C-alpha positions as CSV (number, residue, x, y, z in Angstrom):
1,M,1.3,-154.6,-41.3
2,K,2.3,-157.2,-38.9
3,D,0.3,-160.3,-37.7
4,T,-3.3,-159.2,-37.4
5,N,-4.0,-161.7,-34.6
6,I,-1.9,-159.6,-32.2
7,Y,-4.6,-157.0,-31.7
8,R,-8.0,-158.6,-32.2
9,I,-10.9,-156.1,-32.4
10,S,-13.0,-158.2,-30.1
11,D,-10.3,-158.2,-27.4
12,I,-10.0,-154.4,-27.7
13,Q,-13.8,-154.1,-27.4
14,K,-13.9,-156.2,-24.3
15,A,-11.0,-154.5,-22.6
16,Y,-12.1,-150.9,-23.3
17,K,-15.9,-151.5,-23.6
18,C,-16.1,-149.6,-26.9
19,S,-17.8,-149.9,-30.2
20,Y,-16.5,-151.9,-33.2
21,S,-15.5,-148.7,-35.0
22,E,-13.6,-147.3,-32.0
23,A,-11.8,-150.7,-31.6
24,F,-11.0,-150.7,-35.3
25,K,-9.4,-147.2,-35.0
26,A,-7.5,-148.2,-31.9
27,R,-6.1,-151.3,-33.6
28,L,-4.9,-149.1,-36.5
29,L,-3.2,-146.8,-34.1
30,L,-1.6,-149.8,-32.3
31,F,-0.3,-151.1,-35.6
32,F,1.0,-147.7,-36.5
33,I,2.8,-147.3,-33.2
34,S,4.3,-150.8,-33.4
35,D,5.4,-150.3,-37.0
36,N,7.0,-146.9,-36.3
37,V,8.3,-147.3,-32.7
38,N,11.9,-146.2,-33.5
39,E,10.8,-143.1,-35.3
40,L,8.3,-142.2,-32.6
41,E,10.9,-142.8,-29.8
42,E,13.3,-140.4,-31.6
43,M,10.6,-137.8,-31.9
44,L,9.7,-138.1,-28.2
45,M,13.3,-137.9,-27.1
46,G,13.7,-134.7,-29.2
47,L,10.7,-133.2,-27.5
48,K,12.1,-134.1,-24.1
49,E,15.4,-132.4,-24.9
50,K,13.6,-129.2,-25.9
51,T,11.7,-129.0,-22.6
52,T,14.6,-129.6,-20.3
């Protein structure tokens, strides 16, 4: 996992007015996306090609 100060739970809570547990889950999702951005981009491009 990358630097944990990038996505602070308190900042997510303030921005989205959500509970601690929701912000925690959102932070995990943000880390997953940032750690796997290349693979996710390839998957999305593959889906786009199938629909066009």
